[in-house]
Residue frames as a rotation matrix with the C-alpha (Angstrom) as fourth column:
MET 1
-0.089 -0.421 -0.903 -58.45
0.895 -0.432 0.113 1.10
-0.437 -0.798 0.415 15.92
THR 2
0.860 0.509 0.049 -59.23
0.490 -0.793 -0.362 4.79
-0.145 0.336 -0.931 15.49
GLU 3
0.342 -0.758 0.556 -56.73
0.344 -0.449 -0.824 7.40
0.874 0.473 0.107 14.37
ARG 4
0.431 -0.158 0.888 -56.58
-0.717 -0.657 0.231 8.88
0.547 -0.737 -0.397 17.79
GLN 5
0.893 -0.098 0.439 -55.93
-0.227 0.745 0.628 5.40
-0.388 -0.660 0.643 19.32
LYS 6
0.743 -0.634 0.217 -53.17
0.630 0.551 -0.547 4.77
0.227 0.543 0.809 16.85
LEU 7
0.230 -0.619 0.751 -51.47
-0.082 -0.781 -0.619 8.10
0.970 0.081 -0.230 17.62
GLU 8
0.614 0.040 0.789 -51.83
-0.774 -0.164 0.611 7.54
0.154 -0.986 -0.070 21.40
THR 9
0.935 -0.268 0.233 -50.32
0.223 0.953 0.204 4.06
-0.277 -0.139 0.951 20.96
ALA 10
0.485 -0.795 0.364 -47.45
0.484 -0.103 -0.869 5.47
0.729 0.597 0.335 19.05
ALA 11
0.276 -0.365 0.889 -46.81
-0.563 -0.811 -0.158 7.98
0.779 -0.457 -0.429 21.81
VAL 12
0.814 0.065 0.577 -46.88
-0.543 0.438 0.717 5.30
-0.206 -0.897 0.391 24.49
ILE 13
0.827 -0.523 0.204 -44.49
0.560 0.795 -0.234 3.08
-0.040 0.308 0.951 22.59
LEU 14
0.275 -0.776 0.568 -42.12
0.203 -0.530 -0.823 5.98
0.940 0.342 0.012 21.99
GLY 15
0.471 -0.051 0.881 -42.36
-0.763 -0.525 0.378 6.81
0.443 -0.850 -0.286 25.70
LEU 16
0.903 -0.157 0.400 -41.24
-0.127 0.792 0.597 3.27
-0.410 -0.590 0.695 26.53
ALA 17
0.697 -0.643 0.318 -38.51
0.692 0.487 -0.533 3.17
0.188 0.592 0.784 23.94
ARG 18
0.657 -0.408 0.635 -37.00
-0.159 -0.897 -0.412 6.55
0.737 0.170 -0.654 24.58
PRO 19
0.623 -0.482 0.616 -35.40
-0.739 -0.102 0.666 5.65
-0.259 -0.870 -0.420 28.03
MET 20
0.723 -0.363 0.588 -34.11
0.335 0.928 0.161 2.38
-0.604 0.081 0.793 26.61
LEU 21
0.597 -0.483 0.640 -32.43
0.713 -0.045 -0.699 4.17
0.367 0.875 0.317 23.76
ASP 22
0.609 -0.364 0.705 -31.15
-0.338 -0.923 -0.185 7.02
0.718 -0.126 -0.685 25.89
GLY 23
-0.282 -0.811 -0.513 -29.44
0.152 0.490 -0.858 4.61
0.947 -0.320 -0.015 28.25
VAL 24
-0.126 0.351 0.928 -31.70
-0.895 -0.443 0.046 5.43
0.427 -0.825 0.370 31.28
GLY 25
0.617 0.386 0.685 -31.60
-0.700 0.668 0.253 2.53
-0.360 -0.636 0.683 33.86
ALA 26
-0.059 -0.629 0.775 -30.17
-0.121 0.775 0.620 -0.85
-0.991 -0.058 -0.122 33.22
PRO 27
-0.709 -0.269 -0.652 -29.16
-0.662 -0.066 0.747 -1.70
-0.244 0.961 -0.131 29.67
PRO 28
0.437 0.899 -0.039 -31.99
-0.838 0.390 -0.382 -3.42
-0.328 0.200 0.923 27.77
THR 29
-0.169 -0.367 0.915 -31.63
-0.017 0.929 0.370 -7.08
-0.985 0.047 -0.163 26.90
ALA 30
-0.973 -0.207 -0.103 -31.59
-0.132 0.131 0.983 -8.33
-0.190 0.969 -0.155 23.41
ASP 31
-0.546 0.835 0.076 -35.16
0.836 0.535 0.123 -9.57
0.062 0.130 -0.990 23.88
GLN 32
0.098 0.572 -0.815 -36.34
0.592 -0.692 -0.414 -6.18
-0.800 -0.441 -0.406 25.16
LEU 33
-0.484 -0.331 -0.810 -34.73
-0.365 -0.765 0.530 -4.38
-0.796 0.552 0.250 22.20
HIS 34
-0.968 0.222 0.117 -36.29
0.215 0.491 0.844 -6.86
0.130 0.842 -0.523 19.73
TRP 35
-0.193 0.955 -0.224 -39.69
0.961 0.138 -0.238 -6.30
-0.197 -0.262 -0.945 21.33
ILE 36
0.094 0.252 -0.963 -39.44
0.270 -0.938 -0.219 -2.55
-0.958 -0.239 -0.156 21.34
ALA 37
-0.787 -0.438 -0.434 -38.10
-0.307 -0.332 0.892 -2.45
-0.535 0.835 0.126 17.78
GLY 38
-0.800 0.552 0.237 -41.12
0.579 0.605 0.547 -4.48
0.158 0.575 -0.803 16.63
ARG 39
0.121 0.866 -0.485 -43.52
0.863 -0.333 -0.380 -2.27
-0.490 -0.373 -0.788 18.40
LEU 40
-0.204 -0.313 -0.928 -41.83
-0.065 -0.941 0.332 0.80
-0.977 0.129 0.172 16.94
ALA 41
-0.992 -0.123 -0.010 -41.97
-0.026 0.128 0.991 -0.65
-0.121 0.984 -0.130 13.43
GLU 42
-0.445 0.886 0.127 -45.65
0.895 0.436 0.093 -1.49
0.027 0.155 -0.988 13.85
SER 43
0.209 0.484 -0.850 -46.44
0.618 -0.739 -0.269 1.96
-0.758 -0.469 -0.453 15.19
LEU 44
-0.524 -0.424 -0.739 -44.44
-0.292 -0.725 0.624 3.79
-0.800 0.542 0.256 12.48
THR 45
-0.918 0.261 0.298 -46.34
0.387 0.439 0.811 1.74
0.081 0.860 -0.504 9.79
GLU 46
0.041 0.992 -0.117 -49.67
0.991 -0.055 -0.123 2.90
-0.129 -0.111 -0.985 11.26
VAL 47
0.171 -0.004 -0.985 -48.56
0.255 -0.966 0.049 6.54
-0.952 -0.259 -0.164 11.54
LEU 48
-0.840 -0.467 -0.275 -47.21
-0.150 -0.286 0.946 6.52
-0.521 0.837 0.170 7.95
ALA 49
-0.625 0.700 0.346 -50.51
0.766 0.463 0.446 5.03
0.152 0.544 -0.825 6.75
LEU 50
0.302 0.737 -0.605 -52.38
0.797 -0.543 -0.264 7.86
-0.523 -0.402 -0.752 8.48
ALA 51
-0.157 -0.476 -0.865 -50.07
-0.083 -0.867 0.492 10.47
-0.984 0.150 0.097 7.00
ALA 52
-0.963 -0.141 0.228 -50.41
0.196 0.208 0.958 8.89
-0.182 0.968 -0.173 3.50
GLY 53
-0.162 0.982 0.099 -54.29
0.987 0.162 0.005 8.95
-0.011 0.098 -0.995 3.91
ARG 54
0.344 0.325 -0.881 -54.16
0.458 -0.877 -0.145 12.61
-0.820 -0.354 -0.451 4.78
THR 55
-0.595 -0.630 -0.499 -51.92
-0.197 -0.488 0.851 13.43
-0.779 0.605 0.166 1.85
MET 56
-0.851 0.337 0.402 -54.16
0.521 0.461 0.718 11.54
0.057 0.821 -0.568 -0.50
ALA 57
0.130 0.952 -0.277 -57.32
0.951 -0.198 -0.236 13.18
-0.279 -0.233 -0.932 0.94
GLY 58
0.025 -0.222 -0.975 -55.63
0.109 -0.969 0.223 16.58
-0.994 -0.112 0.000 0.62
ALA 59
-0.871 -0.470 -0.141 -54.72
-0.085 -0.138 0.987 15.95
-0.483 0.872 0.080 -3.00
VAL 60
-0.540 0.777 0.324 -58.29
0.830 0.427 0.358 14.83
0.140 0.462 -0.876 -3.85
LEU 61
0.411 0.703 -0.581 -59.69
0.814 -0.570 -0.114 17.95
-0.411 -0.426 -0.806 -2.17
GLY 62
0.590 -0.258 0.765 -57.17
0.446 -0.685 -0.576 20.19
0.673 0.681 -0.289 -3.95
HIS 63
0.871 -0.334 0.361 -55.08
-0.492 -0.589 0.641 20.75
-0.002 -0.736 -0.677 -0.87
GLY 64
0.859 -0.510 -0.031 -52.25
0.507 0.859 -0.069 18.45
0.062 0.043 0.997 -1.93
THR 65
0.522 -0.740 -0.425 -48.58
-0.003 -0.500 0.866 19.13
-0.853 -0.451 -0.263 -1.38
């Protein structure tokens, strides 16, 4: 999956999770919360890996934080 796809997927997952967490509509079931928590964890893992890669690349190029 490309970086862009990972970021787009994260945005979609957050868009699905936000109404559940904000209490919009019917309360989510335990299964729904479990599913969205799993997707959020997967997405966060991908986004953190992207950020770490950028940080490492910046450090190697002399642009580190």
